N, C-alpha and C positions, 0 to 999 in steps of 0.2 A: 334320189340320184341327182348328181350335178352334171350339167352339160357345159362344156367350155368351147368357145369359138375364138380362135386366135388368127387374125387376118394379117397377111404380109404381102408386100409387093417386092418381087424378086428382080434383081438386075437381069436384063435380057440375056446377057452373055453368061449368066450363072444358073440358068434354069435347070439344065441337066445335072450339074454338080449339086445343086440344092436338093433335087429329088433323090439323088443317090445318097447324099449325106443324111437326109431325113429317114431313109429306109431303116437304118440301125436303131434310131430313136423310136420309130414306130414299133418295130419288133420287140424291143425291150420294154417299152411302155405297155404294149398289149400283154406281155407276160407278167406284169405286176398283178398280184392277187386281187387288189381292189379295183382294177380297171375293168370296165364293161366293154369299151371299144376306144380306139385311138386311130384316127385316119388323117391322111393328107389329101386335100382336094384342090383341084386346079380349075379356075374359072373357064367356062366354055366361051366367054366373050372376050377375055383378056388373058392371054397365056402367062402374063407376069403376076397375076393375082392368085394367091394360094390361101387356103384356110385349113388349119388344124382343127378338127372337130373331135372332141373327146367326151367320154362319159365315165364318171367316177362314182363309186359307191356313196361317198360323202366328202365333206370338207377336209376331214382328217386324211383321207386317202389322197386327195389332191395335193395337200401340203407335203405329204410324204413323197409323192412323185416329184414335186418341184425341188426337193432336196437331193434327189438321186444324182449320181455321177453322170449317168447317160443323158439326163435332162440338162443339167447345168453346163456340161462340156459341149454337147452337141448344139444346144441353142445359142451358145456364144459363137460357134463356128457359123451356124446358119444366119445369125444376125449380120455377119460381115458380108453376106451375099444379097442383102436386101436394100431396097431404096427407102424402106420405111414400113411402119406397121400401124395398125389401128389399136385402140385400147382393147385388151382382152375382155370378152364378155362371158359372164358365168350365169347360168340359169339353173333354177330348180325345176325339175320335171314335175308337171302336174299329173298326178295319177288318178284315174277314175276307177 
């Protein structure tokens, strides 16, 4: 399984709009067959810092997700509400 961590800093006056806009993306992403989970998380130390934390079956599933309309359109809108982002990190889960 792949875990994805995408961190963003949201403009202070856009926090509520960001969370509302992200809701549809999260619901549709969680409905994708190869999705394990897709969440939006807000820092307890800085209300402007958010992280999408996702889990996908494999790289093929992640690439398919990145091509969906709900991802491409919504992420473009969300990007306009941010002050910046960090590089997306992708991890392979270590299974024991």
